[in-house]
A tleap script that builds the chain and sets N, CA, C and O, in Angstrom:
source leaprc.protein.ff14SB
mol = sequence {
  NMET ASP ASP ALA PRO ASP GLY VAL ILE TYR
  PHE SER LEU GLY SER VAL ILE LYS PRO GLN
  MET LEU VAL GLU MET GLY LYS PHE ASP ILE
  PHE VAL LYS VAL PHE LYS SER LEU LYS GLN
  LYS VAL MET TRP LYS VAL GLY GLU GLY MET
  PRO PRO VAL ASP ASP PRO LYS ILE LYS LEU
  GLN THR TRP PHE PRO GLN GLN GLY ILE CLEU
}
set mol.1.N position { -10.869 -4.878 4.257 }
set mol.1.CA position { -10.433 -3.936 5.264 }
set mol.1.C position { -11.129 -4.203 6.599 }
set mol.1.O position { -10.628 -3.821 7.656 }
set mol.2.N position { -12.276 -4.856 6.541 }
set mol.2.CA position { -12.989 -5.163 7.776 }
set mol.2.C position { -12.239 -6.169 8.639 }
set mol.2.O position { -12.441 -6.214 9.852 }
set mol.3.N position { -11.373 -6.978 8.026 }
set mol.3.CA position { -10.613 -7.974 8.785 }
set mol.3.C position { -9.233 -7.460 9.182 }
set mol.3.O position { -8.313 -8.250 9.394 }
set mol.4.N position { -9.086 -6.147 9.284 }
set mol.4.CA position { -7.809 -5.532 9.649 }
set mol.4.C position { -7.996 -4.711 10.925 }
set mol.4.O position { -8.181 -3.496 10.852 }
set mol.5.N position { -7.951 -5.361 12.100 }
set mol.5.CA position { -8.203 -4.638 13.351 }
set mol.5.C position { -7.201 -3.515 13.619 }
set mol.5.O position { -7.509 -2.576 14.353 }
set mol.6.N position { -6.010 -3.602 13.034 }
set mol.6.CA position { -5.000 -2.564 13.238 }
set mol.6.C position { -5.011 -1.510 12.140 }
set mol.6.O position { -4.186 -0.597 12.142 }
set mol.7.N position { -5.939 -1.634 11.208 }
set mol.7.CA position { -6.050 -0.650 10.144 }
set mol.7.C position { -5.353 -1.083 8.867 }
set mol.7.O position { -4.733 -2.143 8.788 }
set mol.8.N position { -5.482 -0.220 7.875 }
set mol.8.CA position { -4.942 -0.480 6.543 }
set mol.8.C position { -4.197 0.756 6.067 }
set mol.8.O position { -4.628 1.886 6.297 }
set mol.9.N position { -3.084 0.527 5.407 }
set mol.9.CA position { -2.331 1.608 4.767 }
set mol.9.C position { -2.500 1.455 3.270 }
set mol.9.O position { -2.218 0.395 2.711 }
set mol.10.N position { -2.961 2.519 2.617 }
set mol.10.CA position { -3.041 2.534 1.156 }
set mol.10.C position { -1.811 3.276 0.667 }
set mol.10.O position { -1.612 4.441 1.012 }
set mol.11.N position { -0.973 2.607 -0.141 }
set mol.11.CA position { 0.293 3.188 -0.586 }
set mol.11.C position { 0.338 3.238 -2.101 }
set mol.11.O position { 0.228 2.214 -2.776 }
set mol.12.N position { 0.500 4.435 -2.621 }
set mol.12.CA position { 0.638 4.633 -4.059 }
set mol.12.C position { 1.613 5.776 -4.285 }
set mol.12.O position { 1.546 6.802 -3.610 }
set mol.13.N position { 2.500 5.598 -5.219 }
set mol.13.CA position { 3.464 6.646 -5.540 }
set mol.13.C position { 2.942 7.583 -6.620 }
set mol.13.O position { 3.668 8.463 -7.083 }
set mol.14.N position { 1.701 7.401 -7.020 }
set mol.14.CA position { 1.130 8.260 -8.047 }
set mol.14.C position { 1.751 7.979 -9.400 }
set mol.14.O position { 2.194 6.865 -9.679 }
set mol.15.N position { 1.776 8.995 -10.229 }
set mol.15.CA position { 2.273 8.805 -11.594 }
set mol.15.C position { 3.686 9.335 -11.802 }
set mol.15.O position { 4.252 9.170 -12.882 }
set mol.16.N position { 4.257 9.962 -10.796 }
set mol.16.CA position { 5.594 10.542 -10.950 }
set mol.16.C position { 6.673 9.466 -10.896 }
set mol.16.O position { 7.573 9.440 -11.736 }
set mol.17.N position { 6.582 8.590 -9.920 }
set mol.17.CA position { 7.562 7.513 -9.767 }
set mol.17.C position { 6.900 6.212 -10.188 }
set mol.17.O position { 5.896 5.809 -9.601 }
set mol.18.N position { 7.435 5.572 -11.167 }
set mol.18.CA position { 6.917 4.289 -11.624 }
set mol.18.C position { 7.388 3.204 -10.656 }
set mol.18.O position { 8.567 3.167 -10.303 }
set mol.19.N position { 6.486 2.320 -10.222 }
set mol.19.CA position { 6.878 1.272 -9.273 }
set mol.19.C position { 8.054 0.425 -9.761 }
set mol.19.O position { 8.866 -0.020 -8.950 }
set mol.20.N position { 8.156 0.197 -11.064 }
set mol.20.CA position { 9.258 -0.603 -11.595 }
set mol.20.C position { 10.606 0.052 -11.293 }
set mol.20.O position { 11.620 -0.638 -11.183 }
set mol.21.N position { 10.623 1.384 -11.157 }
set mol.21.CA position { 11.863 2.081 -10.817 }
set mol.21.C position { 12.376 1.644 -9.448 }
set mol.21.O position { 13.586 1.598 -9.224 }
set mol.22.N position { 11.462 1.324 -8.532 }
set mol.22.CA position { 11.881 0.865 -7.208 }
set mol.22.C position { 12.678 -0.427 -7.301 }
set mol.22.O position { 13.661 -0.608 -6.582 }
set mol.23.N position { 12.256 -1.322 -8.183 }
set mol.23.CA position { 12.979 -2.582 -8.377 }
set mol.23.C position { 14.350 -2.292 -8.970 }
set mol.23.O position { 15.362 -2.810 -8.497 }
set mol.24.N position { 14.377 -1.471 -9.996 }
set mol.24.CA position { 15.637 -1.154 -10.677 }
set mol.24.C position { 16.622 -0.460 -9.749 }
set mol.24.O position { 17.829 -0.668 -9.866 }
set mol.25.N position { 16.128 0.363 -8.827 }
set mol.25.CA position { 16.997 1.102 -7.908 }
set mol.25.C position { 17.295 0.320 -6.627 }
set mol.25.O position { 18.029 0.799 -5.763 }
set mol.26.N position { 16.724 -0.884 -6.503 }
set mol.26.CA position { 16.958 -1.686 -5.311 }
set mol.26.C position { 16.164 -1.237 -4.094 }
set mol.26.O position { 16.491 -1.618 -2.970 }
set mol.27.N position { 15.137 -0.441 -4.298 }
set mol.27.CA position { 14.345 0.087 -3.182 }
set mol.27.C position { 13.104 -0.751 -2.878 }
set mol.27.O position { 12.544 -0.647 -1.786 }
set mol.28.N position { 12.672 -1.571 -3.820 }
set mol.28.CA position { 11.463 -2.374 -3.637 }
set mol.28.C position { 11.562 -3.233 -2.383 }
set mol.28.O position { 10.637 -3.255 -1.571 }
set mol.29.N position { 12.674 -3.938 -2.221 }
set mol.29.CA position { 12.858 -4.822 -1.067 }
set mol.29.C position { 12.872 -4.052 0.247 }
set mol.29.O position { 12.459 -4.580 1.280 }
set mol.30.N position { 13.339 -2.816 0.218 }
set mol.30.CA position { 13.339 -1.988 1.431 }
set mol.30.C position { 11.907 -1.665 1.839 }
set mol.30.O position { 11.551 -1.771 3.013 }
set mol.31.N position { 11.083 -1.271 0.862 }
set mol.31.CA position { 9.677 -0.997 1.161 }
set mol.31.C position { 8.995 -2.250 1.707 }
set mol.31.O position { 8.251 -2.170 2.684 }
set mol.32.N position { 9.240 -3.400 1.091 }
set mol.32.CA position { 8.625 -4.651 1.545 }
set mol.32.C position { 9.046 -4.950 2.981 }
set mol.32.O position { 8.212 -5.336 3.800 }
set mol.33.N position { 10.309 -4.780 3.288 }
set mol.33.CA position { 10.801 -5.045 4.645 }
set mol.33.C position { 10.111 -4.135 5.666 }
set mol.33.O position { 9.709 -4.588 6.737 }
set mol.34.N position { 9.979 -2.870 5.331 }
set mol.34.CA position { 9.310 -1.928 6.237 }
set mol.34.C position { 7.840 -2.301 6.396 }
set mol.34.O position { 7.326 -2.329 7.514 }
set mol.35.N position { 7.160 -2.585 5.289 }
set mol.35.CA position { 5.745 -2.945 5.361 }
set mol.35.C position { 5.530 -4.224 6.166 }
set mol.35.O position { 4.541 -4.335 6.891 }
set mol.36.N position { 6.435 -5.185 6.049 }
set mol.36.CA position { 6.319 -6.427 6.821 }
set mol.36.C position { 6.441 -6.167 8.318 }
set mol.36.O position { 5.861 -6.899 9.120 }
set mol.37.N position { 7.176 -5.152 8.698 }
set mol.37.CA position { 7.383 -4.858 10.116 }
set mol.37.C position { 6.180 -4.162 10.758 }
set mol.37.O position { 6.104 -4.064 11.983 }
set mol.38.N position { 5.251 -3.685 9.949 }
set mol.38.CA position { 4.083 -2.979 10.470 }
set mol.38.C position { 2.993 -3.957 10.881 }
set mol.38.O position { 2.919 -5.069 10.358 }
set mol.39.N position { 2.152 -3.545 11.811 }
set mol.39.CA position { 1.028 -4.400 12.192 }
set mol.39.C position { -0.181 -4.172 11.293 }
set mol.39.O position { -1.091 -5.000 11.264 }
set mol.40.N position { -0.204 -3.073 10.566 }
set mol.40.CA position { -1.297 -2.794 9.641 }
set mol.40.C position { -1.131 -3.596 8.355 }
set mol.40.O position { -0.022 -3.980 7.983 }
set mol.41.N position { -2.253 -3.839 7.686 }
set mol.41.CA position { -2.199 -4.412 6.347 }
set mol.41.C position { -1.863 -3.289 5.377 }
set mol.41.O position { -2.151 -2.122 5.641 }
set mol.42.N position { -1.252 -3.649 4.253 }
set mol.42.CA position { -0.842 -2.655 3.265 }
set mol.42.C position { -1.456 -2.994 1.914 }
set mol.42.O position { -1.336 -4.117 1.424 }
set mol.43.N position { -2.110 -2.012 1.328 }
set mol.43.CA position { -2.624 -2.115 -0.034 }
set mol.43.C position { -1.705 -1.236 -0.879 }
set mol.43.O position { -1.708 -0.012 -0.742 }
set mol.44.N position { -0.925 -1.863 -1.747 }
set mol.44.CA position { 0.121 -1.156 -2.489 }
set mol.44.C position { -0.210 -1.180 -3.969 }
set mol.44.O position { -0.239 -2.239 -4.596 }
set mol.45.N position { -0.457 -0.006 -4.516 }
set mol.45.CA position { -0.737 0.111 -5.948 }
set mol.45.C position { 0.588 0.086 -6.698 }
set mol.45.O position { 1.455 0.936 -6.491 }
set mol.46.N position { 0.727 -0.902 -7.572 }
set mol.46.CA position { 1.976 -1.085 -8.318 }
set mol.46.C position { 1.679 -1.211 -9.804 }
set mol.46.O position { 0.523 -1.314 -10.216 }
set mol.47.N position { 2.725 -1.200 -10.589 }
set mol.47.CA position { 2.588 -1.399 -12.027 }
set mol.47.C position { 2.661 -2.876 -12.383 }
set mol.47.O position { 2.865 -3.732 -11.523 }
set mol.48.N position { 2.494 -3.149 -13.646 }
set mol.48.CA position { 2.580 -4.523 -14.159 }
set mol.48.C position { 3.990 -5.072 -13.967 }
set mol.48.O position { 4.971 -4.330 -14.015 }
set mol.49.N position { 4.073 -6.374 -13.750 }
set mol.49.CA position { 5.364 -7.044 -13.720 }
set mol.49.C position { 6.171 -6.877 -12.452 }
set mol.49.O position { 7.381 -7.105 -12.461 }
set mol.50.N position { 5.537 -6.485 -11.367 }
set mol.50.CA position { 6.273 -6.338 -10.115 }
set mol.50.C position { 6.482 -7.710 -9.486 }
set mol.50.O position { 5.659 -8.606 -9.675 }
set mol.51.N position { 7.570 -7.888 -8.742 }
set mol.51.CA position { 7.809 -9.170 -8.085 }
set mol.51.C position { 6.721 -9.445 -7.042 }
set mol.51.O position { 6.185 -8.510 -6.447 }
set mol.52.N position { 6.394 -10.711 -6.820 }
set mol.52.CA position { 5.399 -11.023 -5.789 }
set mol.52.C position { 5.976 -10.796 -4.391 }
set mol.52.O position { 7.192 -10.805 -4.196 }
set mol.53.N position { 5.093 -10.596 -3.437 }
set mol.53.CA position { 5.489 -10.433 -2.039 }
set mol.53.C position { 4.871 -11.585 -1.256 }
set mol.53.O position { 3.681 -11.866 -1.395 }
set mol.54.N position { 5.672 -12.246 -0.440 }
set mol.54.CA position { 5.220 -13.444 0.275 }
set mol.54.C position { 4.688 -13.146 1.677 }
set mol.54.O position { 4.986 -13.872 2.626 }
set mol.55.N position { 3.914 -12.098 1.801 }
set mol.55.CA position { 3.324 -11.749 3.088 }
set mol.55.C position { 1.845 -11.451 2.872 }
set mol.55.O position { 1.503 -10.569 2.084 }
set mol.56.N position { 0.963 -12.175 3.560 }
set mol.56.CA position { -0.473 -11.960 3.339 }
set mol.56.C position { -0.965 -10.586 3.776 }
set mol.56.O position { -2.062 -10.177 3.395 }
set mol.57.N position { -0.173 -9.866 4.570 }
set mol.57.CA position { -0.565 -8.513 4.981 }
set mol.57.C position { -0.346 -7.491 3.875 }
set mol.57.O position { -0.894 -6.390 3.937 }
set mol.58.N position { 0.446 -7.837 2.863 }
set mol.58.CA position { 0.776 -6.889 1.795 }
set mol.58.C position { 0.093 -7.340 0.513 }
set mol.58.O position { 0.370 -8.419 -0.010 }
set mol.59.N position { -0.798 -6.501 0.020 }
set mol.59.CA position { -1.538 -6.824 -1.201 }
set mol.59.C position { -1.092 -5.870 -2.301 }
set mol.59.O position { -1.282 -4.658 -2.200 }
set mol.60.N position { -0.496 -6.432 -3.358 }
set mol.60.CA position { -0.068 -5.645 -4.511 }
set mol.60.C position { -1.091 -5.798 -5.625 }
set mol.60.O position { -1.478 -6.914 -5.971 }
set mol.61.N position { -1.522 -4.691 -6.177 }
set mol.61.CA position { -2.445 -4.703 -7.310 }
set mol.61.C position { -2.142 -3.507 -8.198 }
set mol.61.O position { -1.581 -2.505 -7.754 }
set mol.62.N position { -2.527 -3.636 -9.461 }
set mol.62.CA position { -2.319 -2.526 -10.395 }
set mol.62.C position { -3.402 -1.468 -10.270 }
set mol.62.O position { -3.242 -0.353 -10.765 }
set mol.63.N position { -4.512 -1.814 -9.607 }
set mol.63.CA position { -5.591 -0.845 -9.441 }
set mol.63.C position { -6.362 -1.143 -8.168 }
set mol.63.O position { -6.632 -2.304 -7.858 }
set mol.64.N position { -6.714 -0.107 -7.436 }
set mol.64.CA position { -7.595 -0.186 -6.277 }
set mol.64.C position { -8.663 0.889 -6.443 }
set mol.64.O position { -8.395 1.925 -7.052 }
set mol.65.N position { -9.859 0.671 -5.922 }
set mol.65.CA position { -10.883 1.720 -5.961 }
set mol.65.C position { -10.569 2.785 -4.901 }
set mol.65.O position { -11.141 2.774 -3.811 }
set mol.66.N position { -9.668 3.687 -5.230 }
set mol.66.CA position { -9.120 4.634 -4.265 }
set mol.66.C position { -10.200 5.427 -3.530 }
set mol.66.O position { -10.119 5.580 -2.311 }
set mol.67.N position { -11.195 5.928 -4.233 }
set mol.67.CA position { -12.244 6.702 -3.565 }
set mol.67.C position { -12.994 5.851 -2.543 }
set mol.67.O position { -13.321 6.328 -1.457 }
set mol.68.N position { -13.264 4.609 -2.885 }
set mol.68.CA position { -13.949 3.719 -1.958 }
set mol.68.C position { -13.116 3.379 -0.737 }
set mol.68.O position { -13.649 3.206 0.359 }
set mol.69.N position { -11.819 3.284 -0.925 }
set mol.69.CA position { -10.916 2.968 0.182 }
set mol.69.C position { -10.815 4.148 1.138 }
set mol.69.O position { -10.889 3.988 2.356 }
set mol.70.N position { -10.646 5.327 0.568 }
set mol.70.CA position { -10.476 6.512 1.405 }
set mol.70.C position { -11.784 6.928 2.030 }
set mol.70.O position { -11.830 7.911 2.770 }
savepdb mol mol.pdb
quit
């Protein structure tokens, strides 16, 4: 996060919406497109088996130390 002069966005849908549902509903690519258009880096908490994203500003992981980030 120290190498993000424009800041960082931490994005998690919590436990209500499973990230895999975004892929099934065709919404995953929309989120990626929006995140790519931002100048901030994005830390996106996702579930297992999500498609990779080809943008170094977007980091997908199954777990982040949320308290440490916030």
